[in-house]
N, C-alpha and C positions, 0 to 999 in steps of 0.2 A: 507675203512674198519673202520675208527675211528668213534666213536659215535658223533653225532651232539653236538656242544658246547651249554651249557645252560647259560643264563644270570644269574649272581649271584644276581643282584639287579634290582629293577624296576627303570630304568633310566627315570624318569619323570621330566620335568622342574618344578622348584619351582613356586608356584603361588605368586601373589603379596601379598595376605593375609598371606601366610606362611612366607614370608620375613618380612612383617610388624610385625607378631607375634614374630619372632626372635629378631627383633630390639627392641620391647617392653620389652622382657626378658633381653636383654643386658643392657637396661637402659642408664646410663650416661658414660659407659665405651667407651671412644672415640676410643681406639685402635681396639676393636672388632666391633664397629659401622662402622669404616673405612673399615675393612676387609670384612664385610658383603656387604657394598655398592659396593666395588670394585669387589668382586666376582659376585654379582648379575647383575652388569651392564656390566661386561667385559667377563664373562664366565670363568674366571681364576679358577684354582684349588688351594686349600689351600697350596699345596706343592710348588707352584710357588713363594710364598712369601719368601721362604728361599733364593732366589737369587735376590729378587727385591730391587733395590737401587733407590735413587732419580734421578740418571742420566738416568734411564730407563723410566722416565715419562717426556713427552714433551707437551707443550701447543698446542692447536688446536683451530680453529675458534669456535665461539658460546659458549665459556666457557667450552668446552670439553678438554680432554687430551688423548694422546695416551700412551700406555704402551708397552714397548718392554719386552715380557715375555721370560725368559731364555736368557737374553741379551748377556751373554758371552758364549753361546752354539751354535753349528751349527744348532740345531733344534729350533731356536728362531722364534717367530712370534709376530706380532703387533696386539693389540686389543685396544679398546677405552672405556673410561668411560664418562658418561654423567655429566651434570652440578651439579646435586644433589650429586653424588659421589665425585665430585671435591670439593664441599663445605665442605663435611664431612672430606675429606682428608686434606684440608687447616686448618680446626679447630683442627684436630689431630696434624698436624705439628706445629701449633701455640702453642698448649698446651705443646709440647715438648720443644720449644724454651723458653716458660715461665718458665720452670723448670731449665733453664740454659744450656740446651743441645745446642751445636753448630752443625748445620746441614750443610753438604756439599753435593756435588754430589755423594760422596762415602758412604753417610749415608744409613743405612738400613731403609726400610719403617717400618718393624716390628722388632725393636731391642729387645734383651733380657731385661727382667725387671731389672736384677741386673747389667748388663754390656752392655751399649749401643753400644760398639764396636763390639759385636757379634750379629748375628741374633737369633731370638727366635727359639727354637726347634720346628720343624714341628709337631712332635707327641704331644707335649704339646699344641700347638695351635689347632690341630685337636681334642684333647680331650676336650678342653674348648668349642670349637664350637659345638661339639656333645652335651655337657651338655646344652648349650643354645638352641640348636635345639630341644632337647627332653624334656626339663623341661616343665611341664604343659601339656605335650602331652597326648592324650587319648589312644595312642597306647600301647599295652601290650608289655613290654620289656622282652627279654630273661633274665633269671636269671642264675647266675653262681652257681657252685656246693656249695660253702660255704654259699651263700645267701640262697639257698634252705635248707641247713642243719640248718641254724639259724632260719628260719621260722618254720621248723618242730619242732625244739627244743622249740620255743615259744608256738606253738600250743599244744605240748604234755605236757609242764610243767607249763607255766604261765596261760593259760586259765582255766584249772581245778582249779588251785590255786585261781584265782580271783573269781571263782564260790563259792569256800569254804568260802572265806572272805565275800561274799555277804550273804551266808547262816548264818554265825556266827553273822553278824551285824543285820540281820533281826529278829533274835530271842530275 
């Protein structure tokens, strides 16, 4: 008797071009380059980084690595990252050691910007990744109530005002 469930999103896999566009928008930010490479090569979700420590990453043949996702949970699973993702991960970890951070097996892969002993907030990471994913996008974004009000205010007040200035300066 229950109505059929509808999908809330179009779960389509990311294309190589889309991932390359995101990496281009990220630029030199090694932390988020590392996150994108790990997510795209392993299929991990961003929330899994809140539990990911160095001890959960193990060497594999051919320059690959295995990642134990949700490692301290009974719902854990193992996934893999390819050599390109491993190289970006190594660069990111090297940049952290160059800043004087001591990395141990208990170190977070994505520590907080202000305190490396705690993991970065998942919502913060998700927000930043959304900004990278949608910046420069041609998709029409939904606007919030306050943004709509501001646009209406600008259209009603500033645009006629700018026309008046043009008329005054042209005479």
